[in-house]
C-alpha positions as CSV (number, residue, x, y, z in Angstrom):
1,M,145.9,115.7,280.6
2,T,145.5,117.6,283.9
3,P,147.6,120.7,284.4
4,A,150.4,120.5,287.0
5,T,149.7,122.2,290.3
6,R,152.0,124.7,292.0
7,Q,153.6,123.4,295.1
8,F,154.2,125.7,298.1
9,L,157.6,125.2,299.5
10,V,160.0,127.0,301.9
11,V,163.6,127.0,300.9
12,S,166.3,127.8,303.5
13,Y,170.0,127.8,302.9
14,D,173.3,127.9,304.8
15,I,176.1,128.7,302.5
16,S,179.5,129.3,304.1
17,D,181.1,131.4,301.3
18,D,179.8,135.0,300.9
19,R,180.2,135.0,297.1
20,R,178.3,131.7,296.6
21,R,175.7,132.8,299.2
22,R,175.0,135.9,297.1
23,K,174.6,133.8,294.0
24,V,172.1,131.5,295.8
25,M,170.2,134.5,297.0
26,K,170.0,136.0,293.5
27,A,168.8,132.7,292.0
28,M,166.2,132.4,294.7
29,E,164.8,135.8,294.0
30,D,163.9,134.5,290.5
31,F,161.7,131.8,292.0
32,G,160.2,133.1,295.3
33,A,159.8,135.8,297.9
34,R,162.4,136.4,300.6
35,V,160.8,136.1,304.1
36,Q,164.0,135.9,306.2
37,F,167.7,136.5,305.5
38,S,168.2,132.9,304.1
39,V,164.6,131.8,303.8
40,F,162.3,132.0,300.8
41,E,158.7,131.0,300.2
42,C,157.9,129.8,296.7
43,R,154.9,128.5,294.7
44,L,156.3,126.5,291.9
45,L,155.4,123.9,289.3
46,P,157.3,120.6,289.5
47,S,159.3,121.6,286.4
48,E,160.2,125.0,288.1
49,I,161.3,123.1,291.2
50,E,163.7,121.0,289.1
51,K,165.0,124.1,287.3
52,L,165.6,125.8,290.7
53,K,167.5,122.8,292.0
54,R,169.7,122.6,288.9
55,R,170.5,126.3,289.2
56,L,171.4,126.1,292.9
57,R,173.5,122.8,292.7
58,P,176.8,124.4,291.6
59,Y,176.8,126.7,294.7
60,V,176.5,123.9,297.3
61,H,179.7,122.4,298.7
62,T,178.4,119.3,300.3
63,A,180.8,119.2,303.3
64,Q,180.0,122.7,304.5
65,D,176.8,124.0,303.0
66,S,173.1,123.0,302.9
67,I,169.9,124.0,301.1
68,R,166.7,122.6,302.4
69,F,163.4,122.3,300.6
70,Y,160.3,122.1,302.8
71,F,157.2,121.0,300.9
72,I,154.0,122.2,302.4
73,G,150.6,120.7,301.4
74,A,147.8,122.8,300.3
75,E,145.7,122.1,303.4
76,D,148.6,123.3,305.6
77,V,149.4,126.5,303.7
78,G,146.1,128.0,305.1
79,R,147.3,127.2,308.6
80,I,150.6,129.1,308.4
81,Q,150.7,131.8,311.0
82,V,153.0,134.8,311.0
83,M,153.9,136.8,314.1
84,G,155.2,140.3,313.4
85,G,155.5,141.8,310.0
86,G,155.0,140.2,306.7
87,K,152.5,137.7,305.3
88,V,152.5,134.3,303.6
89,T,153.6,134.5,300.0
90,E,150.6,134.5,297.6
91,D,150.5,132.7,294.3
92,R,151.7,135.0,291.4
93,Q,148.9,136.1,289.1
94,F,149.7,136.2,285.4
95,F,147.4,137.7,282.8
96,V,147.9,137.1,279.0
97,I,146.6,139.9,276.9
């Protein structure tokens, strides 16, 4: 069995209510790095992506809000360019001791 690979994705959100928007932001901080006010870069396993979606679902009111998930292939991640401050989010390194 091959291990699952982490997927690079950009998540942007437009939530009309301040309280729900803060909850989305707090949830996103557990999964990725904030790169703009309502934009996060994440490197997640498929199971983590599903967990994130389940966590965000209660805060989205379909008629007025949106959360977008942009999946970026491994070959394209290396082509991301940043103008100004900041850099592309790196994969998190974990060490088990």
